[in-house]
N, CA, C and O atoms as a Tripos MOL2 file, in Angstrom:
@<TRIPOS>MOLECULE
protein
  208   207    52     0     0
PROTEIN
NO_CHARGES

@<TRIPOS>ATOM
      1 N          88.4850   66.2440   98.3260 N.3       1 MET1
      2 CA         87.9210   67.5850   98.3270 C.3       1 MET1
      3 C          88.5600   68.4430   99.4300 C.2       1 MET1
      4 O          88.9380   69.5900   99.1940 O.2       1 MET1
      5 N          88.6750   67.8740  100.6260 N.am      2 ILE2
      6 CA         89.2440   68.6390  101.7450 C.3       2 ILE2
      7 C          90.7190   68.9200  101.5010 C.2       2 ILE2
      8 O          91.2470   69.9390  101.9450 O.2       2 ILE2
      9 N          91.3840   68.0050  100.7880 N.am      3 LYS3
     10 CA         92.8040   68.1830  100.4930 C.3       3 LYS3
     11 C          93.0230   69.3990   99.5900 C.2       3 LYS3
     12 O          93.9560   70.1750   99.7950 O.2       3 LYS3
     13 N          92.1650   69.5530   98.6020 N.am      4 LYS4
     14 CA         92.2720   70.7000   97.7060 C.3       4 LYS4
     15 C          91.9880   72.0060   98.4390 C.2       4 LYS4
     16 O          92.6040   73.0320   98.1500 O.2       4 LYS4
     17 N          91.0690   71.9690   99.3750 N.am      5 LEU5
     18 CA         90.7450   73.1630  100.1540 C.3       5 LEU5
     19 C          91.9310   73.5740  101.0230 C.2       5 LEU5
     20 O          92.2270   74.7610  101.1530 O.2       5 LEU5
     21 N          92.6040   72.5950  101.6150 N.am      6 ILE6
     22 CA         93.7920   72.8890  102.4280 C.3       6 ILE6
     23 C          94.8910   73.4870  101.5600 C.2       6 ILE6
     24 O          95.5450   74.4490  101.9630 O.2       6 ILE6
     25 N          95.1010   72.9220  100.3680 N.am      7 TYR7
     26 CA         96.1100   73.4680   99.4500 C.3       7 TYR7
     27 C          95.7690   74.8940   99.0430 C.2       7 TYR7
     28 O          96.6640   75.7310   98.9130 O.2       7 TYR7
     29 N          94.5000   75.1790   98.8410 N.am      8 LEU8
     30 CA         94.0780   76.5250   98.4730 C.3       8 LEU8
     31 C          94.3450   77.5160   99.6090 C.2       8 LEU8
     32 O          94.8080   78.6310   99.3680 O.2       8 LEU8
     33 N          94.0570   77.1120  100.8290 N.am      9 VAL9
     34 CA         94.2930   77.9880  101.9730 C.3       9 VAL9
     35 C          95.7860   78.2500  102.1370 C.2       9 VAL9
     36 O          96.1910   79.3850  102.3850 O.2       9 VAL9
     37 N          96.6100   77.2070  102.0010 N.am     10 ILE10
     38 CA         98.0650   77.3830  102.1100 C.3      10 ILE10
     39 C          98.5690   78.3090  101.0020 C.2      10 ILE10
     40 O          99.4420   79.1430  101.2430 O.2      10 ILE10
     41 N          98.0360   78.1710   99.8130 N.am     11 PHE11
     42 CA         98.4370   79.0390   98.7040 C.3      11 PHE11
     43 C          98.0860   80.4980   98.9870 C.2      11 PHE11
     44 O          98.9050   81.3910   98.7680 O.2      11 PHE11
     45 N          96.8830   80.7350   99.4690 N.am     12 ILE12
     46 CA         96.4560   82.1110   99.7420 C.3      12 ILE12
     47 C          97.2860   82.7250  100.8660 C.2      12 ILE12
     48 O          97.6870   83.8860  100.7810 O.2      12 ILE12
     49 N          97.5430   81.9510  101.9170 N.am     13 VAL13
     50 CA         98.3540   82.4520  103.0290 C.3      13 VAL13
     51 C          99.7790   82.7410  102.5630 C.2      13 VAL13
     52 O         100.3600   83.7590  102.9400 O.2      13 VAL13
     53 N         100.3460   81.8520  101.7450 N.am     14 SER14
     54 CA        101.7110   82.0480  101.2520 C.3      14 SER14
     55 C         101.8060   83.2850  100.3630 C.2      14 SER14
     56 O         102.7480   84.0660  100.4890 O.2      14 SER14
     57 N         100.8490   83.4650   99.4780 N.am     15 MET15
     58 CA        100.8680   84.6400   98.6130 C.3      15 MET15
     59 C         100.6960   85.9180   99.4330 C.2      15 MET15
     60 O         101.3250   86.9340   99.1380 O.2      15 MET15
     61 N          99.8530   85.8710  100.4520 N.am     16 THR16
     62 CA         99.6620   87.0310  101.3210 C.3      16 THR16
     63 C         100.9540   87.3730  102.0510 C.2      16 THR16
     64 O         101.2990   88.5470  102.1840 O.2      16 THR16
     65 N         101.6710   86.3540  102.5270 N.am     17 LEU17
     66 CA        102.9390   86.5970  103.2100 C.3      17 LEU17
     67 C         103.9640   87.2280  102.2750 C.2      17 LEU17
     68 O         104.7000   88.1310  102.6740 O.2      17 LEU17
     69 N         104.0120   86.7590  101.0420 N.am     18 VAL18
     70 CA        104.9750   87.3240  100.0860 C.3      18 VAL18
     71 C         104.6290   88.7850   99.7830 C.2      18 VAL18
     72 O         105.5180   89.6370   99.7470 O.2      18 VAL18
     73 N         103.3670   89.0720   99.5680 N.am     19 ILE19
     74 CA        102.9620   90.4420   99.2280 C.3      19 ILE19
     75 C         103.1420   91.3820  100.4130 C.2      19 ILE19
     76 O         103.6660   92.4850  100.2570 O.2      19 ILE19
     77 N         102.7110   90.9500  101.6000 N.am     20 LYS20
     78 CA        102.8860   91.7950  102.7920 C.3      20 LYS20
     79 C         104.3590   91.9550  103.1400 C.2      20 LYS20
     80 O         104.7760   93.0260  103.5810 O.2      20 LYS20
     81 N         105.1460   90.9110  102.9480 N.am     21 GLY21
     82 CA        106.5740   90.9780  103.2290 C.3      21 GLY21
     83 C         107.3010   91.9250  102.3060 C.2      21 GLY21
     84 O         108.2990   92.5340  102.6900 O.2      21 GLY21
     85 N         106.8090   92.0490  101.0940 N.am     22 ASN22
     86 CA        107.4160   92.9670  100.1390 C.3      22 ASN22
     87 C         107.2230   94.4150  100.5760 C.2      22 ASN22
     88 O         108.0620   95.2690  100.2860 O.2      22 ASN22
     89 N         106.1410   94.6900  101.2620 N.am     23 ARG23
     90 CA        105.8550   96.0580  101.6960 C.3      23 ARG23
     91 C         106.5020   96.4090  103.0340 C.2      23 ARG23
     92 O         106.6130   97.5850  103.3790 O.2      23 ARG23
     93 N         106.9290   95.3960  103.7880 N.am     24 ALA24
     94 CA        107.5470   95.6510  105.0980 C.3      24 ALA24
     95 C         108.9950   96.0860  104.8870 C.2      24 ALA24
     96 O         109.6890   95.5030  104.0540 O.2      24 ALA24
     97 N         109.4610   97.0810  105.6090 N.am     25 PRO25
     98 CA        110.7650   97.6680  105.3150 C.3      25 PRO25
     99 C         111.9620   96.9610  105.9410 C.2      25 PRO25
    100 O         113.0900   97.1940  105.5070 O.2      25 PRO25
    101 N         111.7650   96.1150  106.9330 N.am     26 ASP26
    102 CA        112.8940   95.5970  107.6970 C.3      26 ASP26
    103 C         113.0580   94.0920  107.4740 C.2      26 ASP26
    104 O         112.4800   93.5240  106.5470 O.2      26 ASP26
    105 N         113.8420   93.4670  108.3250 N.am     27 TYR27
    106 CA        114.0750   92.0330  108.2060 C.3      27 TYR27
    107 C         112.8040   91.2240  108.4210 C.2      27 TYR27
    108 O         112.6960   90.0870  107.9640 O.2      27 TYR27
    109 N         111.8560   91.8120  109.1120 N.am     28 LYS28
    110 CA        110.5720   91.1390  109.3160 C.3      28 LYS28
    111 C         109.9150   90.8340  107.9690 C.2      28 LYS28
    112 O         109.3520   89.7550  107.7810 O.2      28 LYS28
    113 N         109.9860   91.7670  107.0500 N.am     29 GLY29
    114 CA        109.4320   91.5490  105.7180 C.3      29 GLY29
    115 C         110.1700   90.4630  104.9570 C.2      29 GLY29
    116 O         109.5620   89.6660  104.2430 O.2      29 GLY29
    117 N         111.4750   90.4410  105.1160 N.am     30 LEU30
    118 CA        112.2710   89.4110  104.4460 C.3      30 LEU30
    119 C         111.9220   88.0220  104.9600 C.2      30 LEU30
    120 O         111.8120   87.0740  104.1830 O.2      30 LEU30
    121 N         111.7490   87.9080  106.2730 N.am     31 VAL31
    122 CA        111.3730   86.6190  106.8600 C.3      31 VAL31
    123 C         109.9840   86.2040  106.3890 C.2      31 VAL31
    124 O         109.7480   85.0310  106.0980 O.2      31 VAL31
    125 N         109.0690   87.1620  106.3140 N.am     32 MET32
    126 CA        107.7260   86.8560  105.8200 C.3      32 MET32
    127 C         107.7770   86.3600  104.3820 C.2      32 MET32
    128 O         107.0760   85.4140  104.0240 O.2      32 MET32
    129 N         108.5940   86.9900  103.5670 N.am     33 MET33
    130 CA        108.7060   86.5690  102.1770 C.3      33 MET33
    131 C         109.3240   85.1800  102.0640 C.2      33 MET33
    132 O         108.8950   84.3850  101.2280 O.2      33 MET33
    133 N         110.3200   84.8730  102.8860 N.am     34 PHE34
    134 CA        110.9210   83.5390  102.8630 C.3      34 PHE34
    135 C         109.9200   82.4690  103.2850 C.2      34 PHE34
    136 O         109.8730   81.3960  102.6840 O.2      34 PHE34
    137 N         109.1320   82.7450  104.2970 N.am     35 ILE35
    138 CA        108.1220   81.7770  104.7370 C.3      35 ILE35
    139 C         107.0700   81.5640  103.6430 C.2      35 ILE35
    140 O         106.6540   80.4340  103.3860 O.2      35 ILE35
    141 N         106.6490   82.6470  103.0090 N.am     36 GLY36
    142 CA        105.6820   82.5360  101.9160 C.3      36 GLY36
    143 C         106.2420   81.7730  100.7340 C.2      36 GLY36
    144 O         105.5450   80.9540  100.1350 O.2      36 GLY36
    145 N         107.5020   82.0340  100.3900 N.am     37 ALA37
    146 CA        108.1220   81.3120   99.2760 C.3      37 ALA37
    147 C         108.2910   79.8390   99.6150 C.2      37 ALA37
    148 O         108.1320   78.9820   98.7460 O.2      37 ALA37
    149 N         108.6120   79.5340  100.8670 N.am     38 ALA38
    150 CA        108.7300   78.1350  101.2840 C.3      38 ALA38
    151 C         107.3860   77.4210  101.1700 C.2      38 ALA38
    152 O         107.3280   76.2570  100.7730 O.2      38 ALA38
    153 N         106.3130   78.1150  101.5160 N.am     39 GLY39
    154 CA        104.9780   77.5280  101.3740 C.3      39 GLY39
    155 C         104.6320   77.2420   99.9290 C.2      39 GLY39
    156 O         104.0840   76.1860   99.6120 O.2      39 GLY39
    157 N         104.9490   78.1790   99.0520 N.am     40 LEU40
    158 CA        104.6670   77.9770   97.6290 C.3      40 LEU40
    159 C         105.5190   76.8560   97.0420 C.2      40 LEU40
    160 O         105.0280   76.0450   96.2570 O.2      40 LEU40
    161 N         106.7910   76.8130   97.4210 N.am     41 LEU41
    162 CA        107.6630   75.7650   96.9080 C.3      41 LEU41
    163 C         107.2730   74.3900   97.4370 C.2      41 LEU41
    164 O         107.3970   73.3940   96.7240 O.2      41 LEU41
    165 N         106.8060   74.3280   98.6690 N.am     42 SER42
    166 CA        106.3750   73.0360   99.2050 C.3      42 SER42
    167 C         105.1210   72.5390   98.4850 C.2      42 SER42
    168 O         104.9880   71.3410   98.2380 O.2      42 SER42
    169 N         104.2180   73.4260   98.1540 N.am     43 GLU43
    170 CA        103.0430   73.0200   97.3850 C.3      43 GLU43
    171 C         103.4270   72.5530   95.9890 C.2      43 GLU43
    172 O         102.8730   71.5790   95.4810 O.2      43 GLU43
    173 N         104.3590   73.2370   95.3810 N.am     44 LEU44
    174 CA        104.8230   72.8240   94.0570 C.3      44 LEU44
    175 C         105.4970   71.4590   94.1160 C.2      44 LEU44
    176 O         105.3270   70.6420   93.2110 O.2      44 LEU44
    177 N         106.2620   71.2070   95.1790 N.am     45 TYR45
    178 CA        106.9190   69.9150   95.3510 C.3      45 TYR45
    179 C         105.8840   68.8010   95.5220 C.2      45 TYR45
    180 O         106.0000   67.7420   94.9040 O.2      45 TYR45
    181 N         104.8800   69.0400   96.3550 N.am     46 ILE46
    182 CA        103.8410   68.0310   96.5740 C.3      46 ILE46
    183 C         103.0720   67.7560   95.2890 C.2      46 ILE46
    184 O         102.7490   66.6040   94.9990 O.2      46 ILE46
    185 N         102.7780   68.7800   94.5270 N.am     47 TYR47
    186 CA        102.0670   68.6200   93.2680 C.3      47 TYR47
    187 C         102.8880   67.7970   92.2790 C.2      47 TYR47
    188 O         102.3590   66.8810   91.6500 O.2      47 TYR47
    189 N         104.1710   68.1120   92.1360 N.am     48 ASN48
    190 CA        105.0120   67.4090   91.1830 C.3      48 ASN48
    191 C         105.3260   65.9880   91.6340 C.2      48 ASN48
    192 O         105.5600   65.1180   90.7940 O.2      48 ASN48
    193 N         105.3370   65.7370   92.9240 N.am     49 LYS49
    194 CA        105.6130   64.4020   93.4400 C.3      49 LYS49
    195 C         104.5420   63.4010   92.9800 C.2      49 LYS49
    196 O         104.8310   62.2210   92.7780 O.2      49 LYS49
    197 N         103.3420   63.8700   92.8240 N.am     50 GLY50
    198 CA        102.2570   62.9970   92.3720 C.3      50 GLY50
    199 C         102.3670   62.5870   90.9200 C.2      50 GLY50
    200 O         101.6930   61.6410   90.5120 O.2      50 GLY50
    201 N         103.1740   63.2450   90.1280 N.am     51 TYR51
    202 CA        103.2740   62.9580   88.6930 C.3      51 TYR51
    203 C         104.5980   62.3350   88.2970 C.2      51 TYR51
    204 O         104.9390   62.3000   87.1150 O.2      51 TYR51
    205 N         105.3520   61.8400   89.2800 N.am     52 GLN52
    206 CA        106.6220   61.1940   88.9270 C.3      52 GLN52
    207 C         106.4480   59.7160   88.7460 C.2      52 GLN52
    208 O         107.4130   59.0120   88.4470 O.2      52 GLN52
@<TRIPOS>BOND
     1     1     2 1
     2     2     3 1
     3     3     4 2
     4     3     5 am
     5     5     6 1
     6     6     7 1
     7     7     8 2
     8     7     9 am
     9     9    10 1
    10    10    11 1
    11    11    12 2
    12    11    13 am
    13    13    14 1
    14    14    15 1
    15    15    16 2
    16    15    17 am
    17    17    18 1
    18    18    19 1
    19    19    20 2
    20    19    21 am
    21    21    22 1
    22    22    23 1
    23    23    24 2
    24    23    25 am
    25    25    26 1
    26    26    27 1
    27    27    28 2
    28    27    29 am
    29    29    30 1
    30    30    31 1
    31    31    32 2
    32    31    33 am
    33    33    34 1
    34    34    35 1
    35    35    36 2
    36    35    37 am
    37    37    38 1
    38    38    39 1
    39    39    40 2
    40    39    41 am
    41    41    42 1
    42    42    43 1
    43    43    44 2
    44    43    45 am
    45    45    46 1
    46    46    47 1
    47    47    48 2
    48    47    49 am
    49    49    50 1
    50    50    51 1
    51    51    52 2
    52    51    53 am
    53    53    54 1
    54    54    55 1
    55    55    56 2
    56    55    57 am
    57    57    58 1
    58    58    59 1
    59    59    60 2
    60    59    61 am
    61    61    62 1
    62    62    63 1
    63    63    64 2
    64    63    65 am
    65    65    66 1
    66    66    67 1
    67    67    68 2
    68    67    69 am
    69    69    70 1
    70    70    71 1
    71    71    72 2
    72    71    73 am
    73    73    74 1
    74    74    75 1
    75    75    76 2
    76    75    77 am
    77    77    78 1
    78    78    79 1
    79    79    80 2
    80    79    81 am
    81    81    82 1
    82    82    83 1
    83    83    84 2
    84    83    85 am
    85    85    86 1
    86    86    87 1
    87    87    88 2
    88    87    89 am
    89    89    90 1
    90    90    91 1
    91    91    92 2
    92    91    93 am
    93    93    94 1
    94    94    95 1
    95    95    96 2
    96    95    97 am
    97    97    98 1
    98    98    99 1
    99    99   100 2
   100    99   101 am
   101   101   102 1
   102   102   103 1
   103   103   104 2
   104   103   105 am
   105   105   106 1
   106   106   107 1
   107   107   108 2
   108   107   109 am
   109   109   110 1
   110   110   111 1
   111   111   112 2
   112   111   113 am
   113   113   114 1
   114   114   115 1
   115   115   116 2
   116   115   117 am
   117   117   118 1
   118   118   119 1
   119   119   120 2
   120   119   121 am
   121   121   122 1
   122   122   123 1
   123   123   124 2
   124   123   125 am
   125   125   126 1
   126   126   127 1
   127   127   128 2
   128   127   129 am
   129   129   130 1
   130   130   131 1
   131   131   132 2
   132   131   133 am
   133   133   134 1
   134   134   135 1
   135   135   136 2
   136   135   137 am
   137   137   138 1
   138   138   139 1
   139   139   140 2
   140   139   141 am
   141   141   142 1
   142   142   143 1
   143   143   144 2
   144   143   145 am
   145   145   146 1
   146   146   147 1
   147   147   148 2
   148   147   149 am
   149   149   150 1
   150   150   151 1
   151   151   152 2
   152   151   153 am
   153   153   154 1
   154   154   155 1
   155   155   156 2
   156   155   157 am
   157   157   158 1
   158   158   159 1
   159   159   160 2
   160   159   161 am
   161   161   162 1
   162   162   163 1
   163   163   164 2
   164   163   165 am
   165   165   166 1
   166   166   167 1
   167   167   168 2
   168   167   169 am
   169   169   170 1
   170   170   171 1
   171   171   172 2
   172   171   173 am
   173   173   174 1
   174   174   175 1
   175   175   176 2
   176   175   177 am
   177   177   178 1
   178   178   179 1
   179   179   180 2
   180   179   181 am
   181   181   182 1
   182   182   183 1
   183   183   184 2
   184   183   185 am
   185   185   186 1
   186   186   187 1
   187   187   188 2
   188   187   189 am
   189   189   190 1
   190   190   191 1
   191   191   192 2
   192   191   193 am
   193   193   194 1
   194   194   195 1
   195   195   196 2
   196   195   197 am
   197   197   198 1
   198   198   199 1
   199   199   200 2
   200   199   201 am
   201   201   202 1
   202   202   203 1
   203   203   204 2
   204   203   205 am
   205   205   206 1
   206   206   207 1
   207   207   208 2
@<TRIPOS>SUBSTRUCTURE
     1 MET1         2 RESIDUE 1 A MET
     2 ILE2         6 RESIDUE 1 A ILE
     3 LYS3        10 RESIDUE 1 A LYS
     4 LYS4        14 RESIDUE 1 A LYS
     5 LEU5        18 RESIDUE 1 A LEU
     6 ILE6        22 RESIDUE 1 A ILE
     7 TYR7        26 RESIDUE 1 A TYR
     8 LEU8        30 RESIDUE 1 A LEU
     9 VAL9        34 RESIDUE 1 A VAL
    10 ILE10       38 RESIDUE 1 A ILE
    11 PHE11       42 RESIDUE 1 A PHE
    12 ILE12       46 RESIDUE 1 A ILE
    13 VAL13       50 RESIDUE 1 A VAL
    14 SER14       54 RESIDUE 1 A SER
    15 MET15       58 RESIDUE 1 A MET
    16 THR16       62 RESIDUE 1 A THR
    17 LEU17       66 RESIDUE 1 A LEU
    18 VAL18       70 RESIDUE 1 A VAL
    19 ILE19       74 RESIDUE 1 A ILE
    20 LYS20       78 RESIDUE 1 A LYS
    21 GLY21       82 RESIDUE 1 A GLY
    22 ASN22       86 RESIDUE 1 A ASN
    23 ARG23       90 RESIDUE 1 A ARG
    24 ALA24       94 RESIDUE 1 A ALA
    25 PRO25       98 RESIDUE 1 A PRO
    26 ASP26      102 RESIDUE 1 A ASP
    27 TYR27      106 RESIDUE 1 A TYR
    28 LYS28      110 RESIDUE 1 A LYS
    29 GLY29      114 RESIDUE 1 A GLY
    30 LEU30      118 RESIDUE 1 A LEU
    31 VAL31      122 RESIDUE 1 A VAL
    32 MET32      126 RESIDUE 1 A MET
    33 MET33      130 RESIDUE 1 A MET
    34 PHE34      134 RESIDUE 1 A PHE
    35 ILE35      138 RESIDUE 1 A ILE
    36 GLY36      142 RESIDUE 1 A GLY
    37 ALA37      146 RESIDUE 1 A ALA
    38 ALA38      150 RESIDUE 1 A ALA
    39 GLY39      154 RESIDUE 1 A GLY
    40 LEU40      158 RESIDUE 1 A LEU
    41 LEU41      162 RESIDUE 1 A LEU
    42 SER42      166 RESIDUE 1 A SER
    43 GLU43      170 RESIDUE 1 A GLU
    44 LEU44      174 RESIDUE 1 A LEU
    45 TYR45      178 RESIDUE 1 A TYR
    46 ILE46      182 RESIDUE 1 A ILE
    47 TYR47      186 RESIDUE 1 A TYR
    48 ASN48      190 RESIDUE 1 A ASN
    49 LYS49      194 RESIDUE 1 A LYS
    50 GLY50      198 RESIDUE 1 A GLY
    51 TYR51      202 RESIDUE 1 A TYR
    52 GLN52      206 RESIDUE 1 A GLN
């Protein structure tokens, strides 16, 4: 149960970083988007690792 809650929090934070990064005009926004995308991709990797 706690594991799913942690994944949900990471997902929400990652999506927030991507959305806020899209609105930021400088390299700061780009870095925010990369960090958010890395969070989403890491969750996808962990999810798929369980089904191999």
